N, C-alpha and C positions, 0 to 999 in steps of 0.2 A: 463322671468318674464314680466308681463304686467304693464304698467303704470296706474295710477289712471284714466286718461282720456280715455285710451283704454278700461278699464274694465267697465266704465260707458256707453259705446256704445253697450255693449252686450244686446241682446233682453231681456234676463231674468232680468238683472239689470234695464232696462228701465221699464219693467212690474212691478217689485217690487216698483220702485220709483213712478210710476203712482199710484199704489194702496196706498202706504203710504201717498202720498200728497193729494189724492182726497177722500179717504174713511174716514168718521168721526171717531174720536178717540174711541168713545164708541163702534162702530162696530168692529174696530180692536182689542180692548181690549177683547171683548167677544170671538172673534175668537182665539186670543192668549191664553186665559184662557182654552178654550175647547181643543186646541192642547196640551198645557202644561199638563193639568189634564190627558189626555189620555196617553201621553208619561210617566208621572210620576207614573202611576198606578203600585203598587207593589214595588216601589223603596223606599229606606230608607229615602229619602228626605221628603216623605209624613209625616213620624213620626216627623221629625224636624219642618215641617210647622205647625203641631198641637201645638207646643210651642208658635206660634204666632197667635193663634186663636183669632178672632175678631179684629185683627189689620188691618189697611189699609196701602197700599204701593203704591207708584207711581214710574213709570219708565219714565223719561223724556229724550227723544232723541232730542238734541238741533239742529242738522243739518237738520232735516226733516221739521219742528218741529212737534212733537206729544207727547202726554202724555198717558201712559197706567196706569189706576188706578184700583187697586185690593183690595178686602177684602178677608182675609184668613179665611175660615170656614171649620172645620173638615179636615184639611190637604189639602184642595183644594182651588184653586184660583177662585174667583167670580168677575165679573166686579162690581166696586164700583160706586154708583150713586152720590157720594158727591165729592166736589172739594177739600176737605181737606184730608190729609193723615198723618199717624203717621211717616212714613219714605219716603223720596224721594231720589231715585238714579238717577243721571243725568250724561249724557255723549254724545259724538258725535257718 
């Protein structure tokens, strides 16, 4: 089992940390939405997301810090251009 300090020295972890700290939130949000929509294609989750159509959601990661803001349209995530959200999920 590796400690937290050892795992942060891994090159992949360093690359991800560099990306998360230096790339603008809007760019990360667009990338996340594209990957999510691709992976969710054909999943039952898409039908559930349609129930939230036209809502905005923010995912706030406090230890990085960054905020991903999405608008849900037709069961897909889209990057939201506004600072306000209907729901904010926050965590480390």
